[in-house]
N, C-alpha and C positions, 0 to 999 in steps of 0.2 A: 056229648063231650064228657070225658072223664079226666081225673087228675091222677097221675101215677108218680110215686116217689121211688126213684131208682134206689135200690139197696135199703129201702125203708126210709121213713121221714127223718129219724134221728141221724142216720148215716149220711143222708143228703146234706143236712146242716153241717155235719163234721166235714164233709167233702168241700163245702163252700168255704169253711174256715181254713182248711188246709190249702186250698187253691189261693186264698188271699195271702196266707203266710208265704207261699212260694213266690208270689209277686213281691212281697216285702223283702224276702231273702235276696231276690235278684237285684232289687233296688239298692240294698245295703252293700252287696258284693261289688256293685259298680263304683262304690266309694272306698273300696279296699277292706271292707269288713269280712271276717270269716267266722262261721258259726261253729260252736263247740257243743251246745246243748239244745235239745228240742223236747218240749213237754210230751209230745205224742210218742216219743221213743223212751225217754228216761222217766216219764211220769212225774216231773218236777212241777212245783207251783209256778216257777218262772216259765213263761211261754217259750222264749228263745234267749240264748246267751251268745253274744258275739264278742270278738276282740278286733282291734284295728291297730296294728303296729305303726301305721303312718301317722296316727293321731296321738295315741298313748299306749305304749307297748304292754304295760301291765294293767291297764284299766279294763274292767269288765263292763260291758254294755248289756243291760237287760232290756229285751224288746217284748212288748205286749201288742199283739195284732188282733184287731176286732173287725170282723167282716160285717159290720152293722152300722146303723145310724145312732151315735152315742148321745146320751143326755147326761149332764153333770148331776142331775137329781136321780140317776139310776142307783138304787141301793146296792145292787150287785157290783157295779163298777166302783162305787165309792168304797166298798169294803175291800176290793182288790187294791185300789190306790193306797188305802191306809195300810194294808198289809205290806205292800212294797215300801211304803214310807218307814214302817217299823224296822224292816230289814236294813234299809239305808241308814236309819238313825242309830242302829246298834253298832255300826262300823265306826272305826276311827276315821277322822276326816280324810286322811290320805289314802284310806282303803275303800272309800265309798264308790259304788258303781254309778254309772250314768243310766238314766231311765228314759226310754223312748216309747211313746204310745202311738201306734198306727191305727187309724179308723177310716172306714169308707166314707163316712160323713159325720157331722156333729150338728146337734140342735143348738140354736142360739149361739152362733160362733163368737159374738162379742163377749159373752160371759166366759167362754173358754180363753179368750185373749186376756181378759182381766185376771183370771185365776192363774194362768201359766205365764205371767209377765216376768220378764227378766229384771224388772225393777222392784221385785218383792212386794206385790200389792197386798199389804197386810189386811186392808179393809175387806177386799174380796175374799181372801183366804179365811179371815175370821168368820165371815158370814157362812161360808161353806162348812167350816168346822162346827159352828153352832148347829147348822142343819144336820150334820152327821151325828152329833151327840144326841140330838132329839129324835132322830128318825132311823138311824142305822145301827145303833149299838146292839150287839148281841149279848146274851147272858154271860156275865163274868168278864166282859171286855172292858178295858180301861178307856175312859173318855179322853179326848184330846184336850189337854190342859193348856194354860197360857204359854208355857215354854214350848210345848208341842206345836202350838200355832206358829210361833216364829220359825221353828224348824221345818214345818210343813211349807211355809212360804218359801224358804230357801230350797227345799226339795223340788217344789213346783218350778221355781225360777231356773234351776239347773236342769230340769227335765225338758223334753221336747215332745210336741204333739205334731204328728204328720197326718194330714187329711188327704186321702186320694183313693180311688178305686183301683181295681186290678189293672185296667188299661192305662190309667194315668201313671201308675207306679212303673209298669214295664216300659212305657214310652220314655219316661224320665231316665230309666236305667240304660236304655239303648242310646239315648243322647249323651249320657255321661260316659259310657264306655267308649264312645266314638272319639272322645277327646281327652279323657282323664288318664293320666299316667299312674294313678293310684288304684284303678280297678284291678281286680284279681287277675283277670285274663291278660291284661297288658303288663302287669307286674311280673306275672309268671313268664311271659314271653321274653321280657327284658332280662330277668334272672337266668333264663335258659341260655340266652346269648352270651352272658358273662361266663357261665359255667363252661360252655363249649370253648370259649377262648382260653380259659384257665386249666382245663382238664388235662391237657397234654403236657407232661413234664418237660422241663428244659434239660436236654441231654448235654450238659457241660459241667465242668468243675466250677464250683462257686464257693463263696464265703458266707456263712450264716453269721449275721451280727445280732447278738442278743441285746435286750434292753437292760442289761445288768452291767454295772461297773464296780470294780472293787474300791473299797475305802481303806486307807491306812489310818486308823484311829490313833490318838495320842498313846504313847507307850505305857503311860501310867494313868490310873484314875485314883481319886481320893475319897476316903470314907471316914466318917466319925459319928459318934452319938450326938444327939441334939438335946438341948434343954427345952425345946418347944414341945408342946403336947400334941400338936398336929400341924399339917402343912399350911392351913389357913392362918394360924398364928404367925408364921414366918412372913407370909405375904402381907398381912395386916401391919406387922411391925416394921416392914421394909418397903411400904407401898410407895414411898417417894424416891426410892433408889433403884438402880438397875441391878437386878438379882441375876447372877449366872444360872444357867439351867442346872437343875438337880432332881434327883429321885428321892422321894420320901418313902421309907419302908415302915411296915407296921410296928417294928420293934423300936422306932424312933431313930433309926440309923439313916443318914443322908449320904448320897453319892453324887460325885460330879467330876468332870474332867478339869474343872477350874480349881486351882490350889486354894486352900482355906487360909490365906495369908491376910495381912492387914488391908490389902486392896479389895478383898472379897467381903461384901456386906454380910454374907452368911456366917462369917467368923464370930459374929455377935451371939450365935446360937450353938457354937461348938462346945461340946461337953467332953472333957478328957482328951486323950491323944488323937491326932489325925494319922490315919494309916494310908500309906501309898502302896497300891497293889498293881500288878501287871495286867494290862488289858487282855493280853493273849490268854491268860489263865481264865479270865471271865468268859471270853469267847468260846473256850472249849468246855468249861464246866457248867455254864449257865447261859446258853445262846439267847434265850428269850429276854433275859434281863439285860444282856449286853445290847441287843437290838433296841430295847427301850431307851437305854442310856445314850446310844448313838443317835437315835431318832430325835430326842428332845434337844440335843446340841445342834443337829443339822437344821432344825426348825429355827433356832436363833440365828444361825448364819444366813439363812434365806430371808428371815424377817429383816435383818440389817440391810438387805438389798432393796427393801421397800416392796416386797412381794407379800400379798395377803394369803391367808390359809383358810380353807373350809374343810375341816377334818384332814384327809390326806391329799386334797386337791389344792394346788398352789397357782395363783394367778396375779397379774399386775392389775391394780385398780385404775380407773380413769378418774384422776383427781381434777383435771381441768375439763369440765363438762362442755366448754365452748368449742372444743376441738372435735373433729370427726374421727380421728384416730390417735392412738398412742404408739410411738415407734421406739424400738430398742435396737442397738447395734449387735449384730451377730459376731461370730469368731473371725469373719473376713472384713469386718468394719462396715458391712452393708446394713442399712436400716430395714427392719422388718416390723410390721405391725403386730402388736400383742393385744390390743383392744380396738374395736371399731364400733361406732354408733350406727345402728340400723334404724332407718326412718321409713314409715309408711308413706307411700305415694298416693294412696287412695283411702277413703273411709272404710273402716272395718269395725267389727264388734269390739275390738280390743283398743283401738285408738282412732283419733280423728286425723284427717289429712295433714301430713307434715309433722305429726307428733313422733317423738322418739318412743319406740315400743320397747326396745331392750338394747343392751350392750353385749356384743359377742367377744369373748375373751379366748385367746389361745391359753391353754392351761396344761398342767402336768400333774400326774398322780405319782406320789413317791412312797416307796416302802423301804425298810432298812433291815432285811433279813441277815441272819448270821448262819453261814454254811461252812462246814468242815473247818471250824476254828478261824474263820475270816469274816469280816463285815463287808456288806455290799449295799448298793443302792439300786432298787428296781425303779426304772423311770419310764412312765407310759404317757404319751401325749394325749390330752383330752380337750373337749370343747366345754366352755363354761359360759353361763349367761347371768346377767344382773339387770335389775330394774334401772339403776342410776349410775352404773359404773363401779359400784361397791357392794350394794345389797343383793345377795343371791336370789335367783328365781328358783323355786322348788316345786315339787309335785307335778300335777298334770300339765301345768303351763310349761314347765321346763321340758317335759317329755314331748309335748307337741312341737315346741321350737326345735328340739334336738332331732326330731324325725325329719324336719325340712333340710337338715344339713348332712344326713347320712347318704352318701353316694359311693357305692363300691368302685365306680370308675376312677375316683380320685384317691381312694384309700389304698395306695400302693406302697411297696416296701421302700422305694426311693424317697417318697415324700415323708414317710414315717421316720426313716433314718435321719433325714434332714432335720426334722423337728426334734428328734432325740439329741442330735449334736448341738442344736441351737440351745436347748434347755440345759444341757451339760455345761456349755460355756457360760450362759447367763447365771446359773446358780453356783457353780463351783470354780470357774476359772476367771471370770471378769474381775477387774479391779474396781469396778464401779459400785461402791457401797453408799447407801443413803445415810447410814450411821457408821461411825468409826468402828473398825474391827476390834474385837476384844482379844486379849493376849492369847487365850487358849485356841483361837481360830487357827493359828499356824500349825497346831498339832495334827490337823486333818489334811490328808493328801488324797487326791482322787486319780484313779487310773483311767484307762480307756475302756470302751465297751468290750466285753468278752466276745470273741469271735471263734469260729470253728470252720476249718476247711473240710468240704465234703466232695466226694467224687461223683 
């Protein structure tokens, strides 16, 4: 009896590793992952890099596949884990990758469970880091200090270890593909069906409705020099009063559509004469400054309606947490929900049975461009999510939730136009103000969405 290593011994080990990676790849693809980088091709330190738009569209997933029985006290593995940790630690929190380690088997599984615990097992991590510092440090390498240990615990808690051989991985992939709508094959088939339905043009005259509506801004705006040295001084000096929107310029000049009369608290900081200028001239000569001036005033109009803002996204908060939905009347007097509470019906890693996981808000993104000497509002319906009806959800959690609600079957022109008209009425036409309108509000008039006839 003889032993023969096909392609040589080293190559046979490489072949075993690549076969295991193929099984890992098939397993991940059944969950909607798609690969972009492979170390065998690109020669990178990272074994494999994947993305998964159904979980987090911009998040990078780094995969390390080991076709062997792993030990936590393996110096080679420990050095690789620390190198991945240093790459992860160097990123800003919102840009950090997710790390997944696949292994055919592991020695002392209980120790692995302690180290990669979601509860940040500092004790187990600290012991492992002490061992690493005493046994694995290479020349010139920095040891894992106290702050590193806390970060290592977080890195391990956010990482995943998957244990299974080739057969187990491929069996799991087949079972998942049979019923998962997120697998690449089923997703591709679904998208192909949608494309086939949409690819044939509608051969008839139609009207294109844009998400842009014109604004007629007040005819005049007002400007003057200020006695204040900066914008903060004004806010601090008038913090108990309602200050009209204004722009502070570097030369100490302030601008507003509100008159600087005795009703305006800003008149306290007026230095010298107040100049009244035509808005049309500003729209033509300095469109970006005009857009900024219009924008800050629109924000006040919207704020007076009780709508919250997160940068350019506007949404109604859920102030009464005891209710399941918040309703607002549209232009036809029909009640439509703008916020609804979503509750888990079963235990998950994010919440216990019956707990509120998040609030789903209908929202709108607004821009205020100035084109061809005229002001406009760009209005784009959005989805928005909060923890408690007010506090925004951000980062990966927001991306994962948003992926659940992306469905091209329902993102149609008719429903989108309906939402555009709803928000136009709510923000610019409704007489329902939470706070009394200010005098300068009447200077703004809003047209209808710009449309174009096409043949």
